[in-house]
TIMI-655918 format. One record per residue (C-alpha): x, y, z. Coordinates in steps of 0.2 Angstrom, whole numbers, plus 5000, padded with zeros to 4 digits. Layout:
BEGIN
XYZ...
This chain:
BEGIN
504450714900504350684919503550524926503150504945502450334951501550334967500750174975499050214983498350034987497449964978497950084964499550154956499550334952500650384937500950574935501550624918502050794913502750854896502550764879501950584879501850504862500850644854499950694870500550854877499850974891498851074878498550974863498050784859498450714842497850554835499450464841499050524859497250454857497850294851499150284866497650314878496550184870497950054870498250094889496450074894496249914884497849834892497349884909495549814908496149654900497349624915495849654927496149834931495549994924496250164919495650334924496250514919496250654932496550844930496450844911496651014904495251094895495951094878496350904880494650874887493850954872494750834860494250684871492450744870492450774851493250604848492050514859493350464871492450524886491250384884492750254884493850334898493350384915493850564919494050644936494350824942495750764953496850614958496050594974494350574966495050454953495850344966494250344977493250284962494250124961493449984972494549924986
């Protein structure tokens, strides 16, 4: 797994490639969904938010089928996700 952290005030962009607790680039397990849900809850409870960008079609399909697209904010690219966050 590779993680790159980039500051883009007022946001922090975290790029993750590879396997992440059940979440991979082509498949999302229930463990991956739980990790996403825990992350969004933690971010929002701290006064922030969580957005996903560039989600691959197979993962997007799982997010849709599980109802996560109503919980998470998804964007085509990182620039769109960053721009959506209020300054």
